[in-house]
C-alpha positions in Angstrom: 9.6 -29.1 42.0 6.7 -30.3 40.7 5.1 -27.2 42.8 7.4 -24.9 41.3 6.7 -26.8 37.5 3.1 -26.9 38.2 2.9 -22.7 38.8 5.1 -22.4 35.9 2.8 -23.8 33.3 -0.1 -22.3 35.0 1.9 -19.3 34.1 2.2 -19.9 30.5 -0.9 -20.9 30.1 -2.6 -18.0 31.6 -0.3 -15.5 29.3 -0.8 -17.6 26.1 -4.9 -17.0 26.6 -4.4 -13.7 27.4 -2.0 -13.2 23.7 -5.0 -15.5 22.0 -7.8 -13.2 22.9 -6.0 -9.7 23.2 -7.1 -8.6 19.3 -9.8 -11.2 18.9 -12.8 -9.3 21.0 -13.0 -6.2 18.8 -14.4 -6.9 15.1 -12.8 -5.3 12.1 -15.0 -2.4 10.9 -17.7 -3.1 8.4 -16.3 -2.9 5.1 -12.3 -2.9 6.5 -10.4 -5.2 4.1 -10.4 -7.7 7.3 -13.6 -7.4 7.2 -14.5 -8.2 3.3 -11.6 -10.8 3.2 -9.6 -8.5 1.1 -5.8 -8.7 0.4 -5.7 -5.5 -1.2 -3.5 -2.5 0.3 -4.6 0.8 1.0 -2.2 4.0 0.2 -1.4 5.4 3.7 -0.8 9.1 4.4 0.7 10.6 7.8 -1.1 6.5 9.3 -4.4 7.3 7.4 -5.9 5.9 4.6 -6.4 8.0 1.6 -9.8 9.4 0.1 -9.7 8.1 -3.2 -12.4 6.0 -5.2 -9.6 2.7 -4.6 -9.4 3.2 -1.1 -12.9 3.9 -0.2 -14.4 0.4 -2.6 -13.8 -1.9 -0.3 -15.4 0.2 2.6 -18.4 0.6 0.5 -18.2 -2.5 -1.2 -18.9 -3.6 3.0 -21.2 -1.4 3.5 -23.6 -2.5 0.8 -23.3 -6.6 1.9 -23.7 -5.8 5.4 -27.1 -5.1 3.7 -27.5 -8.4 2.3 -24.2 -10.5 1.5 -26.1 -10.8 -2.1 -25.7 -6.9 -2.6 -23.1 -5.1 -4.8 -21.9 -1.4 -4.7 -21.2 0.4 -8.1 -18.7 3.4 -6.5 -19.5 6.4 -9.5 -18.8 9.3 -7.0 -16.3 10.4 -4.3 -16.1 13.8 -1.6 -14.2 13.9 1.2 -14.1 16.8 3.9 -12.4 17.2 7.5 -11.8 13.6 8.2 -15.4 12.3 6.4 -16.8 10.7 3.1 -19.3 10.4 1.0 -19.4 7.5 -2.0 -22.3 7.5 -4.4 -23.1 4.6 -7.2 -25.2 2.2 -7.6 -26.8 -0.5 -5.0 -27.7 -3.6 -6.8 -28.2 -7.4 -6.5 -25.8 -10.1 -7.9 -29.0 -11.9 -9.6 -30.1 -8.8 -11.0 -26.7 -6.3 -11.4 -28.5 -3.9 -14.2 -31.2 -3.1 -12.2 -29.9 -1.4 -9.2 -30.5 1.9 -7.1 -28.6 5.2 -6.2 -27.3 4.7 -3.3 -25.0 6.7 -0.9 -23.1 6.1 1.9 -21.3 8.0 5.0 -17.7 7.0 6.2 -15.6 8.9 8.5 -12.1 8.0 8.9 -10.9 6.0 12.2 -7.8 5.8 12.2 -6.5 3.6 9.0 -10.5 2.0 8.7 -13.3 4.3 6.8 -16.4 2.9 8.9 -20.0 3.4 7.7 -22.3 5.4 9.7 -25.7 5.8 10.2 -27.2 8.4 8.1 -29.8 8.9 11.2 -27.5 9.5 13.7 -24.9 12.2 12.1 -27.2 13.4 9.3 -29.0 15.5 12.5 -32.1 16.3 13.5 -33.9 17.8 9.9 -32.4 15.5 7.3 -34.8 16.9 4.5 -33.0 20.6 4.3 -30.3 22.3 2.1 -28.2 23.1 4.5 -26.8 21.0 7.8 -28.6 21.1 10.3 -26.7 22.4 13.8 -26.8 19.2 15.2 -25.4 17.8 12.5 -22.2 15.1 12.7 -21.0 14.8 9.4 -19.0 18.2 7.2 -21.6 20.7 6.2 -19.5 20.2 3.1 -21.0 16.8 2.4 -24.4 17.2 4.3 -26.2 17.6 1.0 -24.9 14.7 -1.2 -24.9 12.4 2.3 -27.5 13.0 3.4 -30.0 15.1 1.3 -29.3 12.1 -1.4 -30.6 8.2 -1.0 
């Protein structure tokens, strides 16, 4: 009887530990409502997040704060194409919010999240041209605002 009790306890303990750790190994995407500790709800269309300023704002704020915890980002422009988005706005510091620099962030939609992308990785080998190089991952329609601009 003791053997069965110990075996059952081991099985339940192992199952409990597996259940507790199954979702904890993958961090939330930068700027996601989970990563930004925001309780806001994002409108969903066909299981995916809409490309609107309201939907991208928490992700853009998260991208700015990943560069420095005291950063703030005022989103003023948004362009979307083919599951990608480019936000335009002003990146500033909380200590001096009126002094900022024009900054753009590039995002790719992954499920219900907008994931910030490294411009060097998605803009191709010649990001200073006026047209997207052949190796650019970002859609051509977003190349200028996402890669050629700040």
